[in-house]
Each structure stands twice: as C-alpha cells, then as structure tokens.
C-alpha positions in Angstrom: -34.6 26.1 -16.2 -33.6 22.5 -17.5 -30.4 21.0 -16.8 -27.6 19.3 -18.8 -27.0 15.6 -18.4 -24.2 16.0 -16.3 -25.9 18.4 -13.8 -28.7 15.9 -13.8 -26.2 13.0 -12.8 -24.3 15.2 -10.4 -27.6 16.0 -8.7 -28.6 12.5 -8.9 -25.8 11.0 -7.7 -25.5 8.7 -4.8 -24.6 9.9 -1.8 -22.3 6.9 -0.3 -18.4 8.6 -0.9 -17.4 5.5 -3.0 -20.2 4.8 -4.9 -19.6 7.6 -7.7 -15.5 7.0 -7.5 -15.8 5.4 -11.2 -18.3 8.5 -12.6 -15.7 11.1 -10.5 -12.4 9.6 -12.9 -14.5 9.4 -16.3 -15.3 13.1 -16.0 -12.5 14.6 -14.8 -11.1 13.1 -18.3 -13.1 15.9 -19.6 -13.0 18.0 -16.8 -9.6 17.7 -14.9 -10.7 19.6 -12.2 -13.4 17.0 -11.7 -10.6 14.9 -10.0 -10.2 16.9 -6.9 -13.8 15.5 -5.9 -11.8 11.7 -5.8 -9.0 13.6 -3.3 -11.8 15.3 -1.1 -13.6 11.8 -0.5 -10.3 9.9 0.2 -7.2 11.8 1.1 -7.2 11.5 4.8 -8.3 7.7 4.8 -4.8 7.4 2.5 -3.0 10.1 4.6 -3.8 8.4 8.1 -2.8 4.9 6.3 0.5 6.1 5.3 1.0 8.3 8.4 0.4 4.7 10.3 2.9 2.6 8.1 5.8 5.7 7.6 5.5 7.3 11.2 6.5 10.5 9.8 3.8 12.8 9.2 5.9 14.7 6.0 6.4 11.9 4.5 2.6 10.8 5.1 2.3 14.1 3.2 4.6 13.0 0.4 3.2 9.8 0.1 -0.3 11.2 0.1 0.3 14.1 -2.6 2.1 11.7 -4.9 -1.0 9.0 -4.7 -3.2 11.3 -6.1 -0.6 12.8 -8.5 -0.2 9.2 -9.8 -3.9 8.3 -9.8 -4.6 11.9 -11.4 -2.1 10.7 -14.3 -3.3 6.9 -14.8 -6.8 8.1 -14.6 -7.6 7.2 -18.2 -6.4 3.7 -17.7 -8.7 3.4 -14.3 -11.3 0.4 -15.1 -14.6 2.6 -14.9 -16.6 -0.4 -13.8 -15.1 -0.6 -10.4 -17.6 2.0 -8.6 -15.0 2.0 -5.5 -11.6 3.5 -6.3 -10.1 2.8 -2.6 -8.7 -0.2 -3.4 -7.0 1.8 -6.6 -5.8 4.2 -4.5 -4.3 1.8 -1.7 -2.7 0.0 -4.4 -0.5 3.0 -5.8 0.2 4.3 -2.0 1.5 1.0 -1.1 3.6 1.2 -3.9 4.6 4.4 -2.8 5.3 3.6 0.9 7.3 0.6 -1.0 9.8 3.3 -1.4 9.9 4.1 2.1 10.7 0.9 3.0 14.1 1.2 4.9 12.7 4.1 7.1 9.8 1.3 7.8 11.9 -1.0 8.9 13.9 1.2 11.0 11.0 2.7 13.0 10.0 -0.8 13.7 13.4 -1.9 14.9 13.9 0.8 16.8 10.2 0.0 18.3 11.1 -3.4 18.6 14.1 -3.1 20.9 12.1 -0.2 23.0 11.0 -1.6 26.6 7.4 -2.5 27.6 5.7 1.1 28.8 4.5 0.4 32.3 2.6 3.8 33.7 1.5 4.4 36.7 -1.9 4.5 37.8 -2.3 1.3 36.7 -6.1 1.4 37.4 -6.5 4.2 35.0 -5.8 2.2 32.0 -7.7 -0.7 30.7 -6.2 -4.5 30.3 -6.5 -4.4 26.8 -3.8 -1.0 26.7 -1.5 -2.8 29.1 -1.5 -5.3 27.0 -1.2 -3.5 23.8 1.7 -1.6 24.6 3.4 -4.7 26.1 3.3 -6.5 22.9 3.7 -3.6 21.0 7.5 -3.8 20.9 7.4 -7.7 20.0 5.0 -7.2 17.5 7.2 -4.5 15.8 10.0 -6.9 15.5 7.2 -9.2 14.3 6.6 -7.3 11.4 10.7 -6.8 10.5 10.7 -10.0 9.7 7.8 -10.4 7.0 8.3 -9.9 3.3 6.9 -6.7 2.2 4.5 -8.5 0.4 3.2 -9.9 3.3 3.6 -6.0 5.5 1.6 -5.1 2.9 -1.1 -7.2 2.5 -1.5 -7.7 6.7 -1.4 -3.8 6.8 -4.1 -3.2 4.2 -6.3 -5.4 5.8 -5.7 -4.6 9.7 -5.0 -0.7 8.9 -7.0 0.3 6.5 -9.5 -2.3 7.0 -10.1 -2.9 3.0 -11.6 -6.3 2.4 -9.8 -9.3 1.1 -11.3 -8.4 -2.3 -10.3 -5.0 -2.0 -6.5 -6.2 -1.0 -5.9 -8.3 -3.7 -7.2 -5.3 -6.1 -5.1 -2.7 -4.5 -2.1 -5.2 -4.5 -2.8 -6.7 -7.9 -3.3 -10.4 -6.9 -5.9 -12.5 -6.5 -8.2 -13.7 -3.8 -6.7 -16.6 -3.4 -3.3 -15.6 -3.1 -5.0 -13.0 -0.6 -6.3 -15.5 1.7 -3.2 -17.7 1.8 -0.4 -15.0 2.1 -2.5 -13.6 4.7 -2.9 -17.0 6.9 0.8 -17.7 7.0 1.5 -14.4 7.3 -0.6 -14.3 10.8 0.9 -18.1 11.8 4.1 -16.8 11.5 3.4 -13.6 14.1 1.5 -15.9 16.2 4.9 -18.4 16.5 7.1 -15.3 16.5 4.8 -14.1 19.2 4.6 -17.1 21.4 8.5 -17.8 21.0 9.2 -14.3 22.0 6.8 -14.3 25.3 
C-alpha cells in the first residue's frame, strides 16, 4: 500500500515534541483538527506556567484555553521557519496573564505580608527548603516592585525555563534587550532582598 505524502511526513516526523510544531501548524491550515497535536504537546507546560503566575487553577485553565484559542486563530500568521512554537505560545500566554495582572499583584502582596513558615521538625527539612520558605515573602514583595515587562521576562526565564532567545521571541523584543533587562531586574531584586534581610 502506497503512503500519501502527508502520511509519509507523519511517519517520518521527528520524535522531539517541539521539532515538528511548524509542520503541525502548517498542516492545521488545511486540516484544523491537526492543531490538536500542538495542544497535546504544550498545554500542560503552558498551564503550569499560568498556574504559577496566577496561583489559581481556574484562571490558569482559562489562560491555557485562551492561549490555544488565540494561537489557533493566528496560526496562518505563524512563522513556519520556527520549528518550536513554545516561545510563541508563551508570548500569547504572557499577554493574557497581563489581563490578570491585578490579581497576580494582589497575590504577591498578600504573600509578602505572610510571616515565614517555621515548621516543627527542622531536621526533617533541608536547609534549602527552609531558606526558600523564609525568603518567599521578601521575594514576593520584590516581584511586586517590578514593572510588568520585568516580571514577565524574569518569570519566563525562571519558571518557564526559556532561553534568552526564546524569551525574546515570546515577548517580541531583541535578545540584547532581554540580557540587559534581566540583568537590571536581577540587580533590583538582589538590592531589595539585601535591604530587607
């Protein structure tokens, strides 16, 4: 039985989750159901990022769904020269999260006001965990003092683990801007934490 060119492409597609994103998006232009493959590959990752940013499962569900709805609607404008769609999806998600920015800022301020947890059984917890728990309110306070652009960039790199190039693509800014903005942001956070230690 002879395979069609579409079947051959599907059989010979690379196994890396992101390596065939552009091909999937291109295929979805003729077969909209093919876009579900992009959702299957990246929805969990986008949801984890949104959940960490919003600290609300329902809002994270909404942002994830909206991210893929926007991506589906804009898929004809996707740059097919970019095999990995993750930066594009993170950029969409970051824009949608900005709509939830007030809730994120309120959550960070509330977290900053919390007293650090001091759990019984210190020996059962690692020193890193204790330090992280003690720093959480101060770090949350520092994050509230960042601009939305600084916070988006920092969290894309720290939580979504995007490279500088991917973060630049996600935010639509040059890589040089990513490097300088991230350096300034880290300096601001470090100074704030030192002043409030």
